[in-house]
C-alpha positions in Angstrom: 109.6 50.1 131.1 110.0 53.9 131.9 112.2 56.1 133.7 109.8 56.7 136.6 111.2 59.5 139.6 111.9 57.9 143.2 111.4 61.6 144.7 108.5 60.9 146.8 107.9 64.9 147.8 104.6 66.1 147.1 104.6 68.1 144.2 104.0 71.8 144.1 100.4 73.0 142.8 102.5 74.5 139.8 103.8 71.1 138.7 100.6 69.4 139.0 99.1 69.8 135.7 102.8 68.9 134.0 103.0 65.7 136.1 99.6 64.5 135.0 100.6 65.3 131.7 103.8 63.2 131.9 101.6 60.4 133.4 99.2 60.6 130.6 101.8 60.0 128.2 103.3 57.0 129.8 100.0 55.5 129.6 99.2 56.2 126.1 102.2 54.5 125.0 103.2 51.9 127.8 101.1 49.6 126.4 103.2 49.0 123.5 105.6 47.7 125.7 103.6 44.4 126.9 105.8 41.3 125.7 106.8 42.8 122.4 110.3 43.2 122.9 110.7 47.0 123.4 113.5 48.0 126.2 112.7 51.2 127.1 110.4 54.6 126.1 111.5 57.9 126.2 109.7 60.3 128.8 107.3 62.5 126.9 109.9 64.4 124.4 110.6 68.4 125.1 110.4 70.7 121.9 114.0 70.5 121.9 114.5 67.0 122.4 112.4 66.7 119.2 114.7 68.9 117.5 117.3 66.9 117.8 116.2 64.3 115.7 116.7 65.5 112.1 113.3 64.3 111.0 111.2 67.2 113.6 114.2 70.0 112.5 112.3 71.7 110.0 109.0 72.5 112.4 108.5 75.1 114.8 108.4 75.0 118.4 104.2 75.5 118.6 103.9 72.9 115.9 106.3 70.3 117.6 104.4 70.7 121.2 101.3 70.2 119.2 102.3 66.8 117.9 105.0 65.8 120.9 102.0 63.4 122.4 101.8 61.2 119.4 105.8 60.7 119.2 107.6 58.6 121.7 111.4 57.0 121.5 111.6 53.4 122.2 114.8 51.2 122.6 114.0 47.7 121.1 115.8 44.6 121.5 117.5 42.0 118.7 115.0 40.1 117.0 111.7 41.7 118.6 109.3 42.3 115.6 107.6 45.5 114.8 104.9 44.3 112.7 104.4 41.3 110.2 102.3 40.9 106.6 99.2 41.7 106.9 99.0 43.9 110.7 97.7 47.1 110.2 99.4 49.8 112.1 99.0 53.6 113.0 103.0 53.9 113.6 105.7 55.3 111.3 109.1 54.2 112.4 112.4 56.2 111.8 115.6 54.8 112.9 117.6 56.9 115.3 120.4 53.9 115.4 120.8 50.2 115.0 119.2 48.0 111.7 115.6 46.8 111.1 115.3 44.3 108.4 112.4 44.0 106.0 111.2 40.9 104.6 108.5 39.6 102.2 107.4 35.9 103.0 103.9 35.3 103.4 101.2 36.7 100.6 100.7 33.9 98.1 99.4 34.7 94.5 96.1 32.8 94.2 92.4 33.5 93.3 91.4 35.1 96.8 92.0 39.0 97.2 93.5 39.4 100.4 91.1 42.4 100.9 88.3 42.1 98.9 87.4 44.3 96.0 84.3 46.2 95.6 83.4 44.2 92.4 82.0 45.8 89.2 78.7 43.9 89.5 78.2 45.6 92.5 77.8 48.8 90.5 76.2 47.1 87.2 73.2 46.2 90.0 72.9 49.5 91.2 73.1 51.7 88.3 70.8 48.6 86.4 70.9 50.0 83.1 74.8 49.6 82.2 78.6 47.9 83.0 81.1 50.1 85.2 84.5 50.3 84.7 85.0 46.9 84.1 88.6 47.3 82.4 89.8 49.1 85.6 88.6 46.4 88.5 88.8 43.4 86.6 92.3 42.8 87.6 91.5 44.6 91.6 93.1 41.2 93.5 96.8 39.8 94.1 98.4 39.6 90.7 101.8 38.0 90.1 104.2 40.6 88.2 106.6 39.1 85.8 109.8 40.0 85.9 113.2 38.8 86.6 112.3 39.0 90.5 109.1 37.6 90.5 107.4 40.0 92.6 104.1 39.0 93.9 102.2 42.2 95.6 98.8 43.0 96.6 97.3 44.9 93.6 97.6 48.9 94.8 98.1 47.7 98.7 100.0 50.4 100.3 103.4 48.6 100.5 106.3 50.0 101.7 108.7 47.5 99.8 108.0 46.0 96.3 110.6 42.7 97.5 111.1 39.7 95.9 109.2 36.8 97.8 111.7 35.3 100.3 114.1 38.4 100.1 114.5 41.2 102.0 116.3 44.4 102.8 117.9 46.3 105.7 117.3 49.6 106.7 119.8 51.9 109.0 119.6 55.4 110.8 117.9 57.8 109.2 115.3 55.3 107.4 111.8 56.1 107.8 109.7 53.2 107.2 105.5 52.1 107.9 104.4 55.5 106.9 102.6 54.5 103.3 100.7 51.9 105.4 100.2 53.8 108.4 99.0 56.7 106.5 96.4 54.6 104.2 94.8 52.4 106.4 95.8 49.1 104.6 97.7 46.7 106.1 101.2 45.9 105.9 102.7 43.9 103.5 105.9 43.4 104.5 107.8 41.9 108.0 109.9 44.3 109.9 112.1 42.7 112.6 114.6 44.4 114.9 118.2 43.5 113.3 120.6 44.3 116.2 119.6 46.8 119.3 117.8 49.6 118.0 116.5 53.0 118.6 113.3 54.1 117.0 111.6 57.0 116.9 107.7 56.2 116.6 105.2 58.5 115.0 101.4 58.2 115.3 99.2 58.9 112.1 97.4 62.1 113.6 101.4 63.7 113.9 102.3 62.3 111.0 99.5 63.9 108.6 100.1 67.1 110.1 104.1 66.8 109.6 103.8 66.0 106.3 100.9 68.9 105.5 103.1 71.5 107.2 106.5 70.3 105.7 107.0 70.3 101.8 110.3 69.0 102.6 108.6 65.7 104.1 106.3 65.1 101.9 108.8 65.3 99.0 110.7 62.6 101.1 107.8 60.2 101.7 106.4 60.2 98.3 110.1 59.8 97.0 110.3 56.4 99.1 106.9 55.5 97.8 108.1 56.0 94.2 111.1 54.3 94.6 110.0 51.2 96.7 106.5 50.6 95.3 104.9 53.0 92.8 106.3 51.1 90.0 105.6 47.8 91.1 101.6 48.4 91.3 101.1 50.7 88.2 102.9 47.5 86.7 99.5 45.8 87.1 96.9 48.4 86.7 95.0 47.4 83.4 95.8 50.5 81.7 99.9 49.6 81.9 100.2 46.1 82.2 101.9 46.0 78.6 103.9 48.9 78.7 107.3 48.8 78.1 110.5 49.5 81.2 110.6 52.8 79.6 107.5 54.0 79.8 107.0 52.7 83.1 110.4 54.7 84.7 109.1 57.9 82.6 105.4 57.7 84.2 107.1 56.9 87.8 109.3 59.8 87.6 106.3 62.0 86.1 103.4 61.5 88.6 102.3 64.1 91.7 101.2 62.0 94.6 98.2 63.5 96.6 97.1 62.8 100.0 93.3 63.8 100.7 91.7 64.6 103.8 87.9 63.6 104.3 85.7 65.8 102.1 88.5 67.4 100.4 87.9 68.5 96.7 90.2 67.4 94.3 88.8 68.3 91.2 85.9 70.6 90.6 83.5 70.8 87.7 83.9 73.5 85.3 87.4 74.2 86.2 90.5 73.6 83.4 91.2 70.0 83.1 95.0 69.0 83.6 95.6 65.6 84.5 94.0 62.1 84.5 93.8 60.5 88.5 94.1 57.2 89.9 92.7 56.2 93.2 95.6 54.1 95.1 93.5 54.2 98.7 90.0 55.3 100.3 87.1 56.0 98.1 86.2 59.3 96.1 82.5 60.4 95.1 82.1 61.9 91.6 79.4 64.4 91.8 77.5 66.1 88.5 75.1 69.5 88.8 71.7 68.3 88.3 68.8 70.6 88.5 69.6 73.6 91.5 72.4 71.1 93.3 74.3 68.2 92.3 73.9 64.7 92.1 76.4 61.5 92.8 77.4 59.7 89.3 79.5 57.1 90.9 82.1 56.4 93.9 85.8 55.1 92.9 87.6 53.0 95.1 91.3 51.7 95.1 92.7 51.4 91.6 90.1 53.2 89.5 90.7 55.9 87.8 89.2 59.4 86.8 89.5 62.2 84.2 89.7 60.0 81.3 86.5 61.8 79.9 88.0 65.0 79.4 91.7 63.7 78.3 90.1 62.1 75.2 88.1 64.2 74.3 89.6 67.2 72.9 86.2 69.7 72.9 86.4 69.0 76.8 88.5 71.5 78.0 86.9 71.2 81.4 86.0 69.0 84.2 82.7 67.9 83.7 82.5 66.5 87.3 83.8 67.2 91.1 85.4 64.6 92.7 85.8 64.7 96.5 87.4 62.1 98.8 85.0 60.7 101.4 87.3 59.7 104.0 91.2 60.1 103.8 92.5 59.0 100.2 96.1 58.7 98.6 95.8 59.9 95.1 98.4 59.2 92.3 97.8 62.3 89.8 99.6 62.3 86.1 99.9 65.5 84.2 97.6 65.4 81.1 101.2 66.6 79.2 102.8 63.1 80.2 100.0 61.1 79.6 99.1 62.3 76.3 103.3 61.5 75.8 102.5 57.8 77.2 99.9 57.2 74.7 101.6 57.8 72.0 104.6 55.4 73.0 102.3 53.2 73.7 98.7 53.6 71.9 97.0 50.3 73.4 96.7 52.9 76.7 93.9 54.8 74.4 91.5 51.7 73.7 91.4 50.7 77.1 90.9 54.4 77.8 87.9 54.6 75.6 86.3 51.7 77.4 86.7 53.5 80.6 85.5 57.0 78.9 82.3 55.1 77.3 80.9 53.6 80.9 81.8 56.8 82.8 79.5 58.5 80.2 76.9 56.1 80.6 77.3 56.3 84.4 76.2 59.9 83.9 73.4 59.5 82.0 71.8 56.6 83.9 72.2 58.9 87.3 70.2 61.5 85.9 67.5 58.9 84.1 67.2 57.0 87.3 67.5 59.0 90.4 66.4 57.0 92.8 69.5 54.4 92.1 71.8 57.8 92.5 70.3 58.2 96.0 71.0 54.6 96.5 74.3 55.3 95.9 74.7 57.9 97.8 73.0 56.4 100.7 75.8 53.6 100.2 78.9 55.7 100.1 77.7 57.7 102.8 76.8 55.1 105.4 79.8 52.5 104.7 77.6 49.5 102.8 80.3 49.8 100.3 82.6 48.8 103.3 80.8 45.5 104.1 81.4 42.4 104.2 78.9 41.5 106.0 75.6 43.2 106.2 72.6 42.9 109.0 69.7 43.8 106.8 65.6 43.1 108.6 62.9 43.0 106.1 60.2 45.5 107.9 57.8 43.6 105.9 57.9 40.6 107.8 59.6 41.3 110.9 57.2 41.3 113.9 59.5 43.1 116.6 59.5 39.8 118.9 63.5 40.8 119.6 64.5 36.9 119.1 67.2 38.2 117.3 68.5 40.4 120.2 67.9 37.8 123.0 69.7 34.9 120.7 73.1 37.3 120.3 73.1 38.1 123.8 72.6 34.0 125.0 75.5 33.3 122.6 77.7 36.3 124.1 77.2 35.8 127.9 74.6 38.2 128.1 75.8 41.2 126.0 74.3 41.7 122.6 76.5 42.4 119.7 73.8 44.6 117.9 71.0 47.3 118.0 68.1 46.8 116.4 68.0 50.4 115.3 69.6 51.8 112.3 69.4 53.2 108.8 66.5 52.3 106.8 66.1 52.1 103.0 62.4 51.3 101.9 61.1 48.4 103.9 64.7 47.3 105.0 66.5 48.2 108.0 70.0 48.2 108.4 70.8 47.8 112.5 73.6 49.0 113.9 75.6 45.6 113.7 79.5 45.8 112.3 80.1 45.7 108.7 83.2 44.0 109.0 85.0 46.3 106.6 87.1 46.0 103.6 89.3 48.7 105.1 88.4 48.4 109.3 89.9 51.6 110.6 88.8 50.8 114.1 91.8 48.3 113.9 94.0 51.3 113.4 95.3 52.6 116.9 94.5 49.5 119.3 97.1 49.6 121.9 97.1 45.7 122.7 96.4 44.5 119.3 92.8 43.5 120.7 90.6 44.0 117.8 91.8 42.1 114.9 90.7 39.7 111.9 90.3 36.2 112.7 93.8 35.0 110.5 92.9 36.4 106.9 89.3 36.0 106.8 86.8 39.1 107.1 85.6 38.4 110.2 87.1 41.3 112.7 86.5 40.5 116.6 87.5 41.7 119.7 89.4 39.8 122.2 88.2 40.5 125.4 91.4 38.8 127.4 94.0 41.9 126.2 90.8 44.5 125.4 91.7 47.2 128.4 88.6 48.9 127.2 90.3 52.5 126.1 87.4 53.2 123.6 89.9 53.8 120.8 88.4 51.3 118.2 84.8 52.5 119.2 85.6 56.1 118.7 87.6 55.1 115.6 84.3 53.3 113.9 82.5 55.7 111.9 79.3 53.6 111.7 78.7 53.6 115.6 79.0 49.2 115.5 81.1 49.2 118.9 79.8 49.5 122.1 81.7 49.9 125.1 80.2 47.8 128.3 81.3 47.5 132.2 82.4 43.9 133.5 81.6 44.6 136.8 85.0 44.6 137.8 88.1 47.0 138.7 91.6 46.8 136.9 94.3 45.7 139.7 96.8 47.7 141.6 99.9 46.5 139.1 98.0 46.9 135.8 99.7 48.7 132.6 99.0 51.2 131.4 98.8 52.5 135.4 96.4 55.3 134.5 93.7 52.1 134.9 94.5 50.8 138.1 91.5 50.8 140.4 89.4 52.0 137.5 85.9 50.1 136.4 87.1 47.9 133.8 85.2 47.9 130.4 85.5 46.1 127.6 84.5 47.0 123.6 82.0 44.7 122.3 80.8 44.2 118.6 79.4 41.5 116.4 81.3 38.5 115.8 79.3 36.7 113.4 79.1 34.2 115.9 82.6 32.9 114.8 84.1 30.9 117.4 80.4 29.4 118.3 80.4 26.4 115.1 77.3 27.9 113.8 75.7 30.6 111.6 75.3 33.9 113.1 72.9 33.8 116.0 70.5 36.7 115.1 69.5 35.5 111.6 69.6 31.4 112.7 66.8 32.5 115.3 64.5 34.5 113.6 61.1 32.8 113.4 59.8 35.0 110.3 63.7 35.0 108.4 63.4 38.5 108.4 67.1 38.9 109.3 69.9 38.4 106.8 73.1 38.6 106.5 74.9 40.1 102.8 78.0 39.9 102.0 78.2 42.9 99.5 76.5 46.0 98.3 75.7 43.6 95.2 73.2 41.4 97.2 72.0 44.5 99.2 70.5 46.3 95.8 69.4 43.1 94.3 67.2 42.6 97.7 65.9 46.1 97.2 64.7 45.5 93.5 63.2 42.1 94.7 61.2 44.1 97.4 60.2 46.6 95.1 59.2 44.3 92.8 57.6 41.8 95.1 56.7 43.8 98.1 
């Protein structure tokens, strides 16, 4: 796979560190070569080597040395698959030579979202007093776009290409692709296949984010690709712009700014001059407002939602009424106020939807101040990841006897290894154990070098295949909720293992809840609880309903 040295001469002391770094680099990338169609990898690239590629020519030597461990050059054989629709990929690809075909086939239009949305009812339950932004979320699902090509796209998914179903395009030398899905952490919506033997530069997300932040030229390039390939098709299915004429949409596409936010980055700050309306393209954003001596959370926004509409509509509000902060990495579309006002003049129906959104936002803020407990729950839900949950294990401590039958049943079902820990956060009398949420946006899937952790089909269950897990801890380190544990297997890796750095070492395997998905029965933790204290909830809506029940009938 790699061109390894044949010289057996013992290295001089000064060379040991360099050789160790080279071996670590090989091991870091070599698992990508197993049964994938990769013919060869480069050795770790020097700064001078990186500069031979056009995409790295804007950077200084120190920066390139810093990101070099997250960059490789691979030669792929013809017909090799780089990724397929629905894959989570933490790589962007730059074509050095050859051709890559991009096709769009699998995702069908139906009533079931590919990634489950956070429905309006959940926020309604949390605030308990008013509907929240129904106009913004009612179309957050797979949407059929009426056009001559009959596109079918996932609503505001991180697609790299808006292609007619069954058709495709071909990319050649100098093209960059995969970066949109990789940076936003959403599944790819196209399949990339090597059309002829090709050499590709492969850039991992950490390096890609640093490159985009440091180089205005690269940012402009990535943003231009996104506008060209995806933005227009996505904007057409937002509630605000569904019925706009093509000329208006073209004007919008050219005039927006694209913002990439790091975790906890302030997007707008209360009291500053308002100058735009914002659309969340991926990730989560929390809205806070000054209250008493501090700030309180009044809302959280997910993919497809707007903020800034109140200040836009009410002329007497020239400054932001709230502060918006990204929760994790987020991608934002910024529409300047002047451009948006121009669009409203051209298409007055937009204003009606805006007023609905603004009314909900004002009610949200008032509801939060009247119901501090609901605001605290919302903040807890955002920061503890409950908004991500497709499956949430909850235990009612009023009836739980601490018998541990749930833990024993889980261990018995999974070969002696319990897949959750009966401890965690508490809200009132409800315990949320450390058990996988099977997140809507599972960051644990990004970066696994073997594909051992994945969704089971297109369902909500995220599971780990022990047979190909190499125990690298990438998924465990990525999980924000400590729901993945590394377990020793009692064996060691064989002498022919790849990556070679594992040879002779104790073998570990990543372990997490899989909802007993391959057993044919309900989750053992729930079905074996003698007091029915263990529950599996499927949304924040169900969690808030349970809290209300506990409050009314403790």
